C-alpha positions in Angstrom: 27.0 24.1 24.4 24.3 26.5 25.9 25.1 27.9 29.3 21.8 27.7 31.4 21.0 29.5 34.4 18.3 27.4 36.2 15.9 29.2 38.7 13.8 26.8 40.8 10.9 28.8 42.1 9.3 25.8 44.1 10.8 23.3 46.4 8.5 20.6 45.0 10.3 20.4 41.6 14.1 21.0 42.6 16.3 18.5 41.1 13.9 17.4 38.2 14.7 19.9 35.6 18.3 20.1 36.3 18.6 16.3 36.0 16.6 16.4 32.7 19.0 19.3 31.4 22.0 17.2 32.3 20.7 14.2 30.7 20.0 16.2 27.6 23.6 17.3 27.6 23.2 20.8 28.6 25.5 22.8 31.0 23.7 24.1 33.8 26.1 26.7 35.2 23.7 27.8 38.2 20.8 26.7 39.9 19.1 28.8 42.7 15.7 29.6 44.0 14.2 33.0 42.6 15.1 36.0 44.7 14.9 39.6 43.9 18.4 39.8 42.4 17.8 38.0 38.9 19.3 40.7 37.0 22.4 40.8 39.1 22.9 37.0 38.7 22.3 37.2 34.9 25.0 40.2 34.7 27.6 38.0 36.9 26.9 34.7 35.2 26.0 35.8 31.5 24.0 32.7 30.5 23.0 31.9 27.1 19.4 31.0 28.2 17.5 31.4 31.6 15.0 28.6 32.6 12.6 29.3 35.2 10.8 26.4 36.9 7.6 27.6 38.8 4.2 26.2 40.0 2.7 29.5 38.9 4.6 32.7 38.1 3.7 35.5 40.5 4.1 39.3 40.1 7.7 39.1 41.5 8.8 36.6 38.9 7.2 38.8 35.9 8.9 41.8 37.4 12.4 40.1 37.5 11.7 38.7 33.8 10.9 42.3 32.7 14.0 43.9 34.3 16.3 41.1 32.4 14.5 41.3 29.0 14.9 45.2 29.1 18.4 45.5 30.4 20.2 42.1 29.4 17.8 40.5 26.8 18.2 36.7 26.3 15.9 33.8 25.7 13.9 33.0 28.8 12.0 29.6 29.1 9.4 29.0 31.7 8.2 25.6 32.9 5.1 25.8 35.0 1.9 23.9 36.1 -0.2 27.2 35.4 -2.2 26.9 32.1 -4.3 30.0 32.7 -4.1 32.1 29.3 -3.9 35.5 31.2 -0.9 34.3 33.0 0.7 32.9 29.8 0.1 36.3 28.1 1.4 38.2 30.8 4.5 36.0 30.9 5.1 36.4 27.0 4.5 40.1 27.4 7.1 40.3 30.3 9.7 38.8 27.9 9.3 34.8 28.3 10.4 33.3 25.0 8.7 29.9 25.5 5.9 29.1 28.1 5.9 25.4 28.7 3.0 23.9 30.8 4.4 20.9 32.8 5.9 17.8 31.3 9.8 17.9 31.7 11.3 15.1 29.6 14.9 15.3 28.5 14.0 14.5 24.7 11.8 17.5 24.8 14.3 20.2 26.0 16.4 20.7 23.0 13.6 21.4 20.7 12.0 23.6 23.4 15.2 25.5 23.7 15.7 25.7 19.9 12.4 27.4 19.6 13.1 29.7 22.4 16.3 30.9 20.9 14.7 31.3 17.5 11.9 33.3 18.9 14.3 35.3 20.9 16.5 36.1 17.9 13.3 37.1 15.8 12.1 39.5 18.7 15.5 41.1 18.9 15.6 41.6 15.1 12.2 43.2 15.1 13.2 45.4 18.0 16.4 46.3 16.1 14.1 47.3 13.1 11.9 49.4 15.1 14.8 51.2 16.6 16.3 51.9 13.3 13.1 53.2 11.9 12.5 55.4 14.9 16.1 56.8 14.6 15.3 57.4 10.7 12.1 59.2 11.7 13.8 61.4 14.3 16.7 62.2 11.7 14.0 63.1 9.1 12.4 65.4 11.5 15.5 67.0 12.4 16.4 67.4 8.8 13.1 69.0 8.1 13.5 71.4 10.8 16.9 72.5 9.5 15.6 72.8 6.0 12.9 75.3 7.3 15.4 77.1 9.1 17.6 77.6 6.2 14.6 78.4 3.9 13.9 81.5 6.5 17.6 82.3 6.6 18.3 82.3 2.9 14.7 83.1 1.8 14.8 80.2 -0.6 12.5 77.3 -1.6 12.4 74.0 -0.1 14.2 72.4 -2.9 16.8 75.0 -2.9 17.5 74.4 0.8 17.7 70.8 0.4 20.2 71.2 -2.5 22.2 73.5 -0.3 22.1 70.8 2.6 23.2 68.1 0.3 26.1 70.2 -1.2 27.4 70.9 2.2 27.0 67.3 3.3 29.0 66.1 0.1 31.8 68.8 0.2 32.5 68.1 3.9 31.9 64.2 3.5 29.3 64.3 6.2 25.8 62.6 6.6 22.9 65.1 5.8 21.9 64.8 9.6 25.1 66.0 10.7 24.5 69.0 8.4 21.1 69.6 9.7 22.4 69.3 13.3 24.9 72.2 12.5 22.3 74.4 11.1 20.2 73.9 14.0 22.9 74.5 16.5 23.9 77.7 14.5 20.4 78.9 14.5 20.2 78.4 18.3 23.5 80.2 18.9 22.2 83.1 17.0 18.9 83.0 18.5 16.9 83.3 15.4 
């Protein structure tokens, strides 16, 4: 069962979304008005999903969503009356997984939450892939730097320097990046 943190940002709707969630069989673990401590509440409660019920998300709401998405990512669903495309775009860019314009019906909640969870997982997978590629690129640059240093130290070709690095990595059962970092550190220590 999904643990849901429900944020009611408008007194007009208090209770409607919570009642619909309970009717749909969800566990609403906390309900409160939006204050500037959303990241702290998320840290303390550790919900599976955050639902925000607001007439129109303001700058403060968007900032709170950004902070949570950056530091403690999880699916965020926003129920609102605001159908302005610019506000929708800003909400999605802030980290909202699903932006639902009014119409809270219990039978719609499960599919909405399912879509939000799938979209969130997809976004997280893409972020992980980007991070892995960035890491690979950074490692490749360090290996190339070390190879250049080795070429100067040994007065050898690029292929010979790469072969030396690979042999060193295999003989010490290390990754090529570890050997590259050792070469760079040694070069820095010797001041070459």
